[in-house]
C-alpha positions as CSV (number, residue, x, y, z in Angstrom):
1,M,28.0,-48.4,9.0
2,S,28.4,-46.8,12.4
3,N,26.5,-44.2,13.8
4,A,29.8,-42.2,14.1
5,I,30.7,-42.5,10.5
6,L,27.1,-41.5,9.4
7,A,27.5,-38.4,11.4
8,D,30.7,-37.8,9.8
9,A,29.2,-38.0,6.5
10,V,26.4,-35.4,6.9
11,T,27.0,-32.1,5.1
12,P,25.8,-29.2,6.0
13,V,22.7,-28.0,3.9
14,P,23.2,-25.0,1.2
15,E,23.0,-21.1,2.1
16,F,19.6,-19.0,1.8
17,A,19.8,-17.1,-1.4
18,A,21.2,-13.9,-1.4
19,R,18.0,-12.6,-1.9
20,A,16.3,-14.0,1.2
21,A,19.5,-12.7,3.5
22,R,19.2,-8.8,2.1
23,T,15.7,-8.5,2.5
24,G,14.3,-8.0,6.0
25,S,10.9,-8.1,7.8
26,S,8.7,-5.0,7.4
27,P,8.8,-3.0,10.7
28,V,5.3,-2.1,10.3
29,R,4.7,-5.8,10.2
30,D,7.1,-6.2,13.7
31,I,5.2,-3.3,15.2
32,L,2.5,-5.0,14.9
33,A,2.8,-8.1,16.4
34,L,4.2,-5.7,19.6
35,T,1.1,-4.0,19.8
36,T,-1.7,-6.6,20.0
37,R,-2.5,-6.4,23.4
38,P,-6.0,-5.0,23.3
39,E,-5.0,-2.3,25.5
40,I,-3.2,-0.7,23.3
41,I,-4.5,2.2,21.0
42,S,-2.5,1.9,17.9
43,F,-1.8,4.7,15.4
44,A,0.6,1.9,13.6
45,G,-1.0,-0.1,11.4
46,G,-3.2,0.9,8.0
47,L,-5.9,-1.2,8.9
48,P,-9.2,-0.6,7.5
49,A,-11.8,-0.1,10.8
50,P,-13.2,-3.8,10.9
51,E,-16.8,-2.2,12.1
52,L,-17.1,-0.8,9.2
53,F,-16.7,-4.0,6.8
54,D,-20.5,-4.7,4.9
55,A,-19.9,-8.0,6.4
56,A,-23.8,-8.8,5.9
57,G,-23.4,-7.8,2.0
58,I,-20.6,-9.9,1.8
59,A,-22.1,-12.6,3.7
60,A,-25.0,-13.1,1.3
61,A,-22.6,-12.7,-2.1
62,F,-20.7,-16.1,-0.6
63,Q,-23.8,-17.8,0.2
64,Q,-25.3,-16.5,-3.1
65,V,-22.5,-17.7,-5.6
66,L,-22.7,-21.2,-3.1
67,S,-26.0,-21.8,-3.6
68,E,-26.2,-21.0,-7.1
69,D,-23.5,-22.8,-8.5
70,P,-21.3,-24.2,-6.1
71,Q,-19.3,-26.1,-8.8
72,R,-17.9,-23.0,-10.4
73,A,-17.2,-21.3,-7.3
74,L,-15.6,-24.2,-5.8
75,Q,-12.6,-25.4,-9.2
76,Y,-9.9,-24.0,-10.5
77,S,-10.4,-21.6,-12.3
78,T,-8.7,-19.2,-14.9
79,S,-5.3,-17.3,-14.3
80,E,-7.1,-13.7,-15.4
81,G,-9.5,-14.1,-13.3
82,D,-13.0,-14.0,-13.3
83,P,-15.0,-12.8,-16.2
84,A,-17.8,-10.8,-14.1
85,L,-15.4,-9.1,-11.7
86,R,-13.2,-7.8,-14.5
87,A,-16.2,-6.3,-16.1
88,A,-17.5,-4.7,-12.9
89,V,-13.7,-3.2,-12.3
90,A,-13.7,-2.2,-15.6
91,A,-16.6,-0.6,-15.5
92,R,-15.8,1.8,-12.3
93,T,-12.2,2.1,-14.0
94,T,-14.1,3.4,-17.1
95,A,-16.3,5.8,-15.3
96,R,-13.6,7.4,-13.6
97,G,-12.5,8.6,-17.0
98,L,-9.8,5.9,-17.9
99,P,-11.5,3.7,-20.6
100,T,-11.0,0.2,-19.6
101,D,-12.3,-3.1,-20.6
102,A,-12.4,-6.5,-18.9
103,D,-9.5,-7.9,-20.5
104,D,-7.4,-5.2,-19.7
105,L,-7.3,-6.4,-16.5
106,L,-6.0,-9.4,-14.5
107,V,-7.0,-10.3,-10.8
108,T,-4.7,-10.7,-8.3
109,T,-4.0,-12.0,-5.2
110,G,-4.5,-8.4,-3.3
111,S,-2.4,-5.1,-5.2
112,Q,0.7,-6.7,-3.0
113,Q,1.1,-9.9,-5.5
114,G,0.5,-7.2,-8.6
115,L,3.6,-5.7,-7.3
116,S,5.5,-8.2,-7.1
117,L,4.4,-9.7,-10.9
118,L,5.5,-6.4,-12.3
119,A,8.5,-6.8,-10.4
120,T,9.2,-10.6,-11.5
121,A,8.2,-9.4,-15.2
122,L,10.3,-6.3,-15.6
123,L,13.6,-6.2,-13.3
124,E,16.8,-8.1,-13.8
125,P,19.0,-8.1,-10.5
126,G,20.9,-4.9,-10.9
127,D,18.1,-3.1,-13.0
128,V,17.2,0.6,-11.3
129,V,14.4,1.2,-9.8
130,L,12.9,4.9,-8.8
131,V,10.7,5.3,-5.5
132,E,9.5,8.5,-4.1
133,D,11.1,8.8,-0.5
134,P,9.6,8.1,1.7
135,C,8.3,4.9,0.1
136,Y,5.7,2.2,0.7
137,L,7.8,-0.8,3.1
138,A,6.2,-3.5,1.3
139,A,7.6,-2.5,-2.1
140,L,11.2,-1.7,-1.0
141,Q,11.1,-5.2,0.4
142,I,9.8,-6.6,-3.1
143,F,12.4,-5.3,-5.0
144,S,15.1,-6.0,-2.4
145,L,13.8,-9.8,-3.8
146,A,14.1,-8.7,-7.1
147,G,17.6,-7.7,-6.8
148,A,16.9,-4.1,-7.8
149,R,18.7,-0.9,-7.3
150,V,17.0,1.5,-5.4
151,V,17.3,4.8,-5.8
152,P,15.0,7.5,-3.9
153,V,13.6,10.7,-5.7
154,P,13.1,13.5,-3.3
155,T,9.9,14.9,-2.0
156,D,8.1,17.8,-0.7
157,D,4.7,18.6,0.8
158,G,3.2,18.4,-2.9
159,G,4.3,14.8,-3.1
160,L,6.9,13.0,-5.8
161,D,9.7,16.3,-7.1
162,P,8.7,16.1,-11.1
163,A,12.1,18.0,-11.9
164,A,14.1,15.6,-9.3
165,L,13.1,12.9,-11.2
166,D,14.0,14.2,-14.8
167,E,17.4,14.8,-13.5
168,I,17.8,11.1,-11.6
169,A,16.1,9.5,-14.3
170,A,18.9,10.7,-16.8
171,R,21.5,9.8,-14.8
172,E,20.1,6.4,-13.5
173,N,18.6,4.8,-16.6
174,P,16.5,3.5,-14.7
175,K,13.7,0.9,-15.9
176,L,10.5,1.3,-13.4
177,L,9.4,3.9,-11.3
178,Y,7.0,3.1,-8.3
179,V,4.4,5.8,-7.4
180,I,1.5,6.2,-5.1
181,P,-0.3,9.5,-6.2
182,T,-2.9,10.0,-4.5
183,F,-3.1,9.7,-0.4
184,Q,0.2,8.2,-0.4
185,N,1.5,5.7,2.2
186,P,3.4,6.6,4.3
187,T,2.6,10.7,4.1
188,G,-0.8,10.8,2.8
189,R,0.4,12.7,-0.1
190,T,-1.4,13.6,-3.4
191,L,0.5,14.7,-6.7
192,S,-1.5,17.3,-8.4
193,A,-2.9,17.0,-12.3
194,E,0.2,19.3,-12.9
195,R,2.8,16.9,-11.5
196,R,1.0,13.7,-12.3
197,A,1.3,15.4,-16.1
198,A,4.9,16.2,-15.5
199,V,5.7,12.7,-14.0
200,A,4.0,11.1,-17.6
201,G,6.1,13.5,-19.3
202,V,9.2,12.4,-17.7
203,A,8.5,8.4,-18.0
204,A,8.1,8.8,-22.2
205,R,11.1,11.0,-22.1
206,R,13.1,8.9,-20.5
207,G,11.4,5.7,-21.2
208,L,10.9,4.2,-18.4
209,W,7.6,2.5,-16.7
210,I,5.6,3.3,-14.3
211,A,3.7,1.2,-11.6
212,E,1.3,3.4,-10.5
213,D,-0.8,1.8,-7.1
214,D,-3.9,3.3,-6.0
215,P,-5.5,1.1,-3.4
216,Y,-6.7,4.8,-1.3
217,G,-8.1,6.8,-4.3
218,D,-11.8,5.8,-3.4
219,L,-11.0,6.7,0.4
220,R,-11.2,11.1,-0.7
221,F,-13.0,13.3,1.8
222,E,-12.6,16.6,0.1
223,G,-12.0,17.9,-3.1
224,E,-12.4,16.4,-6.6
225,P,-10.8,13.1,-7.6
226,Q,-7.7,13.3,-9.4
227,R,-7.3,11.7,-12.3
228,W,-4.5,8.6,-12.9
229,I,-1.5,9.1,-14.1
230,A,-2.2,6.5,-16.7
231,S,-4.8,8.7,-18.0
232,F,-1.9,11.6,-19.1
233,P,-0.2,11.6,-22.4
234,G,2.6,10.1,-22.7
235,A,1.8,7.4,-20.0
236,E,-0.4,5.2,-21.6
237,D,1.8,2.7,-23.1
238,R,4.0,2.3,-20.4
239,T,2.3,2.6,-16.8
240,A,0.5,-0.6,-15.0
241,L,-2.2,0.5,-12.4
242,L,-3.1,-1.6,-9.5
243,G,-6.0,-1.7,-7.7
244,S,-7.2,-3.3,-4.5
245,F,-10.3,-4.3,-2.8
246,S,-8.5,-4.0,1.0
247,K,-9.8,-0.9,1.3
248,V,-13.2,-0.7,-0.1
249,M,-14.6,-4.4,0.6
250,A,-12.5,-6.2,3.0
251,P,-8.5,-7.0,3.2
252,G,-9.3,-10.5,4.1
253,L,-10.4,-11.1,0.6
254,R,-6.9,-10.7,-1.0
255,L,-8.5,-9.5,-3.8
256,G,-6.5,-6.8,-6.6
257,T,-6.6,-5.9,-10.1
258,L,-3.5,-5.2,-12.5
259,R,-4.6,-3.0,-15.7
260,A,-1.1,-2.9,-18.0
261,P,-0.7,-3.0,-21.8
262,A,-0.7,-6.1,-23.6
263,A,2.2,-7.4,-23.2
264,L,3.2,-6.5,-19.9
265,R,-0.1,-8.0,-19.0
266,R,0.4,-11.0,-20.6
267,A,3.8,-11.5,-19.1
268,C,2.3,-10.6,-15.8
269,T,-0.1,-13.2,-16.2
270,I,2.8,-16.1,-16.8
271,A,4.2,-15.0,-14.0
272,K,0.6,-15.6,-11.7
273,Q,0.8,-18.9,-13.5
274,A,3.9,-19.6,-11.6
275,A,3.2,-18.1,-8.3
276,D,-0.3,-19.6,-7.3
277,L,-2.2,-20.4,-10.9
278,H,-5.1,-18.5,-10.0
279,T,-6.8,-16.1,-7.2
280,S,-9.6,-17.7,-5.2
281,T,-12.3,-18.6,-7.5
282,I,-14.8,-18.1,-4.3
283,D,-13.4,-15.0,-3.3
284,Q,-13.7,-13.5,-7.0
285,A,-17.0,-14.7,-7.5
286,A,-18.2,-13.3,-4.5
287,A,-16.6,-9.8,-5.0
288,A,-18.6,-10.1,-8.3
289,R,-21.8,-10.8,-6.9
290,Y,-21.5,-8.1,-4.3
291,L,-20.3,-5.5,-6.7
292,A,-23.4,-6.4,-8.8
293,D,-26.0,-6.8,-6.1
294,S,-25.0,-4.1,-3.5
295,D,-24.3,-0.5,-3.8
296,L,-20.4,-0.3,-3.3
297,D,-20.6,3.8,-3.9
298,A,-23.0,3.9,-0.6
299,H,-21.4,1.7,1.3
300,L,-18.0,4.1,0.5
301,E,-19.9,7.2,1.4
302,R,-20.6,5.7,4.9
303,V,-16.7,5.2,5.3
304,R,-15.3,8.0,3.8
305,G,-17.6,9.8,6.7
306,A,-16.3,7.9,9.2
307,Y,-12.6,8.4,8.2
308,R,-13.4,12.0,7.8
309,E,-14.0,11.9,11.4
310,R,-11.3,10.0,12.7
311,R,-9.2,12.3,10.4
312,N,-10.6,15.0,12.2
313,A,-9.7,14.1,15.6
314,L,-6.3,13.1,14.9
315,V,-5.0,16.2,13.3
316,D,-7.2,18.6,15.6
317,G,-5.6,17.3,18.7
318,L,-1.6,16.6,17.4
319,S,-0.8,20.2,18.8
320,A,-1.5,19.1,21.7
321,A,0.1,15.9,22.1
322,L,3.2,16.6,20.2
323,P,6.2,18.6,21.3
324,E,6.3,22.3,20.3
325,G,7.7,22.5,16.5
326,S,6.8,19.6,15.5
327,R,5.2,19.3,11.8
328,W,2.3,17.4,10.0
329,N,-0.5,17.5,7.3
330,R,-4.0,17.3,6.6
331,P,-4.2,14.6,4.2
332,T,-7.9,15.1,2.2
333,G,-8.3,11.3,2.1
334,G,-6.6,8.3,2.5
335,M,-5.4,6.6,6.2
336,F,-2.2,8.2,7.2
337,V,-0.8,11.5,8.6
338,W,2.7,12.4,8.4
339,A,4.4,14.0,11.3
340,T,7.8,15.2,12.1
341,L,8.8,16.0,15.8
342,P,11.4,18.9,16.2
343,A,15.3,18.0,16.0
344,G,16.7,15.3,18.4
345,Y,14.1,13.9,18.8
346,D,14.1,9.6,17.2
347,A,10.7,8.4,16.7
348,T,12.2,5.1,16.6
349,A,14.0,5.0,20.1
350,L,11.1,6.9,21.8
351,L,8.0,4.1,20.3
352,P,8.9,1.7,23.8
353,E,8.1,4.6,25.7
354,A,4.9,5.0,24.0
355,V,4.1,1.2,24.2
356,R,4.5,1.2,27.8
357,H,1.9,4.5,27.9
358,D,-0.3,1.6,25.8
359,V,-0.3,3.6,22.5
360,A,2.1,2.7,19.5
361,Y,2.7,4.6,16.4
362,V,5.2,3.7,13.2
363,P,8.5,5.7,12.8
364,G,9.3,7.0,9.9
365,A,12.8,6.3,9.3
366,P,12.2,2.8,7.7
367,F,10.1,4.0,5.2
368,F,13.3,6.1,3.7
369,A,15.1,4.3,0.4
370,G,17.5,7.5,1.1
371,T,19.0,9.4,4.3
372,P,16.2,8.7,6.9
373,D,14.3,11.1,9.1
374,P,14.5,10.1,12.3
375,T,12.0,12.5,13.9
376,A,9.4,11.3,11.2
377,V,6.3,9.6,12.5
378,R,3.4,7.3,10.8
379,L,0.0,7.8,11.9
380,S,-3.2,5.9,10.8
381,F,-6.6,7.3,11.9
382,V,-8.9,4.8,10.5
383,T,-8.9,1.7,13.2
384,H,-10.3,3.6,16.1
385,A,-12.9,5.6,17.0
386,P,-12.4,9.6,17.8
387,D,-13.0,9.2,21.3
388,E,-10.2,6.3,20.7
389,I,-8.0,8.5,19.4
390,R,-8.3,11.4,21.5
391,E,-7.2,9.0,24.3
392,G,-4.4,7.7,22.3
393,L,-3.0,11.4,21.8
394,G,-3.5,12.0,25.4
395,R,-1.3,9.0,26.1
396,L,1.5,9.6,23.8
397,K,1.4,13.5,24.9
398,R,2.2,11.6,28.8
399,A,4.8,9.4,26.8
400,L,6.6,11.8,25.3
401,E,6.3,14.2,28.4
402,G,7.9,11.6,30.2
403,V,10.9,11.5,27.9
404,R,11.3,15.5,27.9
405,R,11.2,15.6,32.0
406,D,13.7,11.9,31.4
407,G,16.0,13.8,29.6
C-alpha cells in the first residue's frame, strides 16, 4: 500500500473528555510560573518559609527508618496508610477535642487528594456543591472535573453566612458543602463557634455532607483554637475532616489525612486504590518517626512566631502601600491577607505592572464561584522575612502610583 493511501486512511484521535475541556489551569499556579525570577518579591503563593523547615529533624527521621527497617520502608503498603502515622494523628486530633481512632483515618497524598477522593466517592455529574464565595481555587478545579454544579454561598468579614447557607441549601438540594472554617484560603477569615454550630445545624436539617478542610489550623498566632465543625451536634455523622502536613512539616512530603464516617471512608479508600494504590511508604514512615522523636509543637511555636512577625509587617505596611480607600483584614493565623482596592481598580489588569516592579500578588477574581470582585487581592505573608515584605510593599506602592499617574 502506498504512503499516500496510508495518509488518507489516518483518522484523528478522539477528543478529550468534556471535564478536561471545561477545567482550566489554576491562575495561582500560572502566576507562580511567571514570578520565578529570584529578584521578584512574591506575595502570590502560599509557600511555607523554607528556612523554617526542620530539615535536620526530617532527615534524621528518614535515616532512622531506612537504617532500621529498609525493606518495609521501601515496599508497597496498605491503602489506608501507615498504622503508626494514623495513630499519631489520631492522638493529636483527640487532644484537640475530637475523639479519633487510628482506624478513623485514611492517609492521602496531600489533603488535596483527600478532597479529590471525596469528590469521586460522593459526586455524580450535575450534583450541587456549595462553596464559600470566594473559595479555594483547587477545590473549584476538583468539583469542575467531577462535573458538579458549584453554587456560591455569600460571605462577609466573619466568613460563611449561615442564614444564606440555609436558604440556598433549601433551594438547591446540594449533596456537599465545602468549607475552610479556620484561616480560610483566600481570605484568612475564621468562622466563630456560633457560625460553626449553625453550619452543622444546616447540614443536619437539609441533609448534606460537609467537607471541612483544615490545612492552617495549627498556624494560630492569637486567640483560642476553635472546635472543628465535625465536633458540633448534627455534623458528626456527615463531616469529612481533611488535614495536611504541608504547613506543619513540609509540603514536599505530600502527606495528608482524611477523617470520615466509616462508610464514606471505605468509599474513599476504594477510590484511592484506583488513584495511586497508597501514599509513599517511606514518607509516611518518616513522618511517623518524626512525630515520635521530635517535638512538633515546639517546632510549630517557632513557625508561628515567625509568621506572626511577617503578618504584622504586611498588615502594618498596607496603609502606605495601597491606594486610599482600600480595605484589608488582620487574620489571627494562617497564611493570607485579603484586601480590596477602591472601586475602579482591576487587580488582574494591574498585575503585569506590579511584576515589572519585581513584586507579585494573586488577583482575587479567580477565587469567586459567583460574580467576581475585580478589586480583590490575596496577599501571602509567610514566604518572605519582614524586611523583604517591607521592600515588596514599597515596590507595590510604586507600581500602583505609576498606574494612577498614567491613568
